C-alpha positions in Angstrom: -13.0 -38.5 43.9 -10.7 -36.0 45.6 -11.7 -32.4 45.8 -10.9 -30.0 42.9 -8.0 -27.6 43.0 -9.0 -24.4 41.4 -10.6 -25.1 38.0 -9.0 -28.5 37.6 -10.9 -31.8 37.4 -9.2 -34.3 39.7 -9.3 -38.1 40.0 -7.3 -39.8 42.7 -4.3 -40.5 40.4 -4.7 -37.9 37.6 -5.7 -34.3 37.3 -7.2 -32.8 34.2 -8.1 -29.3 33.1 -11.4 -30.3 31.5 -13.8 -32.9 30.2 -14.6 -33.1 26.5 -17.6 -35.1 25.4 -18.0 -35.9 21.7 -21.6 -37.0 21.2 -23.7 -38.4 18.3 -27.5 -38.2 18.4 -29.3 -40.6 16.0 -33.0 -40.8 14.9 -33.7 -37.3 16.0 -36.7 -35.1 15.1 -35.7 -33.5 11.8 -38.0 -30.6 12.4 -36.0 -29.7 15.5 -32.6 -30.3 13.9 -33.5 -28.0 11.0 -34.8 -25.1 13.1 -32.0 -22.7 14.0 -34.1 -21.0 16.7 -34.8 -24.3 18.5 -31.3 -25.6 18.1 -29.9 -22.4 19.5 -32.5 -22.4 22.4 -31.7 -26.0 23.3 -27.9 -25.5 23.2 -28.2 -22.4 25.4 -30.4 -24.2 27.8 -28.0 -27.2 27.8 -25.2 -24.9 28.8 -27.2 -23.4 31.7 -28.4 -26.9 32.8 -24.9 -28.0 33.3 -24.0 -24.9 35.3 -22.1 -23.0 32.7 -21.8 -19.3 32.2 -22.8 -18.3 28.7 -20.5 -15.6 27.1 -21.6 -15.6 23.4 -23.3 -17.6 20.7 -23.4 -18.0 16.9 -25.8 -20.2 14.8 -26.3 -20.6 11.1 -28.9 -22.3 9.0 -27.6 -24.0 5.8 -29.5 -24.3 2.6 -31.2 -26.6 1.9 -31.0 -27.8 5.5 -28.7 -28.2 8.5 -27.7 -26.0 11.4 -24.3 -25.3 12.8 -23.7 -23.4 16.0 -21.5 -22.7 19.0 -22.2 -21.5 22.5 -19.1 -20.0 24.1 -19.1 -20.5 27.9 -16.7 -19.2 30.5 -15.8 -22.9 31.0 -15.1 -23.6 27.2 -17.8 -24.3 24.6 -20.7 -26.3 23.2 -20.9 -26.8 19.5 -23.2 -28.6 17.1 -23.8 -29.5 13.4 -27.0 -31.1 12.3 -28.0 -33.3 9.4 -31.9 -33.2 9.6 -32.2 -35.3 6.4 -30.6 -38.1 8.4 -32.0 -37.3 11.8 -28.4 -36.9 13.0 -26.5 -34.3 15.1 -22.9 -34.2 16.0 -22.2 -32.3 19.3 -19.1 -31.2 21.1 -19.4 -30.4 24.9 -16.2 -29.1 26.5 -16.2 -27.9 30.0 -13.4 -27.0 32.4 -13.5 -27.4 36.2 -15.9 -29.4 38.4 -18.8 -27.0 38.5 -20.0 -27.9 35.0 -20.8 -31.5 34.0 -21.0 -32.0 30.2 -23.0 -35.2 30.7 -25.8 -33.1 32.0 -25.9 -31.2 28.7 -25.7 -34.5 26.8 -28.7 -35.9 28.6 -30.6 -32.7 28.2 -30.0 -32.5 24.4 -30.8 -36.2 23.9 -34.3 -35.5 25.3 -34.8 -32.2 23.4 -33.7 -33.7 20.1 -36.0 -36.7 20.7 -33.1 -38.9 19.9 -33.9 -42.6 19.9 -30.2 -43.5 20.1 -27.2 -41.6 21.2 -23.6 -42.3 22.0 -20.7 -40.3 23.4 -17.0 -40.5 24.2 -15.4 -38.5 27.0 -11.9 -37.2 26.7 -10.1 -35.9 29.7 -8.1 -32.9 28.5 -4.9 -31.3 29.9 -3.4 -34.0 32.1 -1.5 -32.0 34.8 1.8 -32.9 36.4 1.5 -31.0 39.7 5.1 -31.6 40.8 6.3 -29.5 37.8 3.1 -27.5 37.2 3.1 -28.5 33.5 0.7 -30.2 31.2 1.9 -33.7 30.1 2.5 -34.1 26.4 0.1 -37.1 26.2 -2.4 -34.7 27.7 -5.7 -36.4 26.9 -7.2 -39.8 27.3 -10.6 -41.4 26.5 -12.1 -42.1 29.9 -15.4 -43.6 28.8 -17.5 -44.4 25.8 -21.2 -45.0 25.8 
């Protein structure tokens, strides 16, 4: 991998502004997924674990169950919605630059939610054309799915 330029993620042939992981966590502990304090704590810790700078947060407990929340980071955001009745959480991990690795947050949350099965897709966002200093119109691509 070539070194980053500013806050831009670079690969040898393409440069992206950020990495966006769309994750699904299955067979999680429903007591964790329905606890807004724990979900908030783990999402904040996931942000810090990946090297992000937390700016703000907002979490909400739905009735009869489920938690939604977002952690705003200087590098973008981490968001979640849980379905404790199904042991399922959908999580969005978007970071810009090289200093934050969203996969670190993914692995951290997988453990904290006691997920027996988890999957993610990574989108590279904001494909840059450095010759024109513009973002290409087909600006994101799925780089990996696990």
